[in-house]
N, C-alpha and C positions, 0 to 999 in steps of 0.2 A: 624208502621203497627201492628195491633192487631194480636194475635195468630190465631184467626179464619180466619181473612182476609189472613194471611200468608198461612194457610193451603189451603184455597180456591185457592190462587195463584199457589201454588205448584201443586195441583191437575189439574188445567187448563193447566199448562205447560207440565206436564207428559202426559195428554191426547193429547195435540197437537203433542208431540214427537211421541207417539204411533201411532197416525193417520198418521203422515207423514211417519213413518217407514213402516207401513202396505201398504200405498199407493205406496211407493217406491218398496216394494217387489212385489206388484201386477203389477206395471209397468214393473219391470224387467222380471217377468214371462210372461207378454204379449209380451214383446220384444223378449223373448226366443222363444215363439211359432211362432211369425211372422218370425223370422230368420230361423226357421226350413226349410230346403230345400224341394222343391216339389218332390214327388216321390209317385207313386201309386202301392202299393203291389198287388192290385186287377189286375191291368194291367199286372204286371210281372207274377202273377199266371196264368192268361189266356194264356200268351205266353208259359208257361211250359205245360199247359194242351193240347194246340194245338200240341206241339211237340210229346207228348205221344200218341196222337190220330193217329199218323202215324205208331206207333209201334217202336220197337228198331231201332235206327238210326245207324245200323251196316254198315260200309263202304262196298260199292258194292251192296247194296239193294235198292229197290224202296223207302223204308221208309227214308233211308239216303238222297236220291235225293230229296224227298219231303221236308226234313228238310233244305237242302241247299236252295231250291227255296223259302221256307217260310221266312227264315232269310234274304235272299237277297231282297225279295220283301218288307219286313218291313223296312229295312234300306233305300232302295230307297224312300219309301213313307215318311220317316222321313228326307229326304233331304241330305243324305250322298252320297258321291261318292263311288261306290261299285265296287270291283274287286274280281273275283274268281281266286285265284292262284292255278295252278295245277302242279303236279309233281309226282315223284315216289320215294319211300324210301323202303329199305329192311326191312321186318318184322322179327319176331323171327325165322321163318323157312328159312330165306334167300330168300324169294320170293319178287318180286317187288309189292309193295302195292301202289295203286293210292291214292294220297292225294289231297284234295280240301280245301284249306283255304279260308275263306271269310274275306275280308278286307274292312273296311268302314272308310272313311276319312271325317272329319268335319273341316270347316274353310278353310284357305288358304293351299291347298294341297302341295304347294311348300315350305312352311315355315318349319324351323327346330325348335328344342326345343319343340317338341311335347310331349304330354302325351299319353302313350300306355295303353289301357284297353283291357284285353284279357280273354278268357275262351275257353273251348273245347265244341264241340257240338255233338260228336260221342258217340255211345253207345258201351259198351264192348260186343264182340261177344259171350263170354262165362260167364255163371253164376258160376264161378269156386269157389266161397265161399258158394255156395248153396248145396243142396242135389245132389247126383250124377245124379239123373234123369234129372236135369236141366243143366247139365254140358255144353251142346252145344246149349243152348237157350240164345239168346241175352238178355241183361239186359234192363229193361224198362228205366232206367237212368233218373228218375225224378230229383234226387238231384245231382248225379254224372254226370253232363253234362247239362241237361236242365235248372237247377236253375240259373247257371251263365249266360246262354243265355237269360233267362227271365229278369234278372236284367239289363243286358246291353241293351236289346231292349227297356226297359222302360226308361233307361237313354237316349238312342238315341231319343226317343219320346220327352223327356223333352228338349233336346238340341236344337231342331228345334225352340223352343220358347225363346232361350237364345243366341242371337247373340254375346254376350260378351264371351261366353264359346267357344273359338275357338281352332283350332289346336290340335284336339284330334283324335286319331286313335283307332279303335276297330278291333281286330283280333279274329276271331272265328276259333280256331285250329281244324283240323281234326286228326283222328287216334291217339289221346292221349292215348286211352285205349286199344291199340293193343299189349300191353306188354305180354311177355311170360306167357301163362296160368300156373296156379299152378299145374295142372295135368301132365305137361311135365317135365320129369326128365332129368338131365344131359344136360341142355341147358345153356351154359355160354356165349351166344352171347350178347354183351353189347348194351346198348342204344336201347332196343326194345320198350320202352315207348315213348310217346310224339313225334311221327314221324312228325306231322304237324309243331310243333314249331322248330324242327330240320331243316326241309325244309325251313321254313321262315327265320331262322337265317343264312342261307347260302348265303344270298344276301349282299355282302359287301357295296352296295350303301345305305343300311339302317343304317350303322354304323354312329353314330354321329347325327342322326336325332332326337332321343328321349332323353328327359331329364331323364325320369324315367317311370316306369310302375306298374300296379297292375294286378295280375292274380286272377280270381275268380274260385273256385273249391269246389263244395258241400257247397252252401251258403244258403240253404233254409230249413234245418231240424228244427223240433221243439226242443227247448232247445239246439240249436247249441252252441258250444264254439270254438272261434278262438284264438289260441295261436300264439305267435310270432315265426313263423316257422324258423328253424335253418339256412337254407341257406339264407333266406331273411334277417335275422339279420346280416349275414356276408357280404352280397353283397349290402345291401341297408339299413343299420341300421338307418340312419337319416330319411328315408322315412317310415320305419316301425314305428318309434316313432311318426312321423307326423300323420299317419293313426290311430294309437291306441289312441293318445292324442285327436284327433278329435272325435273319437268314444266316449271317456270318456266325452268330453264336451257336447255331445248330449245325455248323460245319458245311453250309451250302454256299460259301462265297465263291466257289468255282462255277456256280450256276447264276447266282445273283451278283453280277459284276458291279463293282463299285466305281463305275464310270458313267458319265452322261451319254445317253444315246440320242437317236434322231427324234424328230417331232412326228407323231403319229396322230392322224385324225381318227379318233376312236370314240366310243361311247362316253368315256370319262370327260372328254372335252365339252360335250353338251350338258352333262350333269353339272359341270362347274359353271358353264355359261348361263344356263337357265335358272339354276337355283343357288349358285354360289357354294356348292358343296366341294370341299377339297377332296379330290379323288386321284388315286394312284393307279396307273396302268401297268400291270405286269404282263408284258407281251414279248414274245420271242422275236428278236431281230438279230441280224448278222453283225459281226464286229465292224464291218465297213458300212453298215446301214442296209436297209432293204430287208427282204424276207427270203426264207429258204426257197429252193427251186420247186418244191411241191405246192407252194402257195397258189391257190386258185386254179388247181389242176386236178385231174382224175387221180393223181398220186397221193392226194390228201386222204389216205385211207388208214386202216388200223396199223399198217407198217410204220406210220408216223407217230405212234403212241408208245411211250416207254414208261413202265411202272416206276422206275427210279425218279424220273422227272415229276410224275404225279405225286409221288411220296414227298418229294422236297417241297413242292408248292403247298400241298395239303398241310404238312407239318408247320410251315411258316405261318400260314393263316390260323391254324388251330392254336398255335402258341400265342398269337396276338389276341385271340378271343378269350 
């Protein structure tokens, strides 16, 4: 073979390799897009906006009742078996507080080894992180409450088209945000937060039904960051890794940070304490700990909702299901 012919041969071979490599990469990219689970951030956003149109969903108000009806009606329309669990729990003042948990079941409702998806839907009665003038005004609760509801309702809408995704329960907890207000001094009453999950976890017949669970709390903010919450790591470390690895595989490792975060008293804590269910809390916290400045203020409105964040959280959950 002459030198020129050899050079030509080498060039042709390299061209073939490069074309094959590019084609493989394009094919892989296409498969990645096809494999991306269905979820509509627009739909989730619309559900959030509807909740805010009622006003703050403070327990005992008409807005709260409207919120219950809206969530239950949507879940029924999406083919779930829906139950309203009612009971009473003592609040920070020692008063009996009515609790209404909304429970939706998909698939065979008698089957065990179910997956639990949960969030809270109530609004905090006090804007106790805001100016004193708003102290006794209910929080709009776009992110801290409505965002988790919006994501779960969109997942419920998707599940009706996926008969293979069975044996999933959703619980929308009430009275999560009834914890002792910051302006109350010398109140050492324990467990004043998360009254709905405390009530739900009192039912021994639920023990052993669930393999594991995920709690959503404040999952819609622009630039949100989800760290591996302290209690989640200790009670459900394998599932924390599963969720965060899944997020990374979808390209959301800039949102789901692979670092341990602070300890948060949230509904997942009582789900585990009461029934032993390993539960992962996906909750927006700051890198240094604590919550964004709009937390428990009048600024927790639709400006704190970003479709990109909703899409990320929704895709991560749908891919797991």
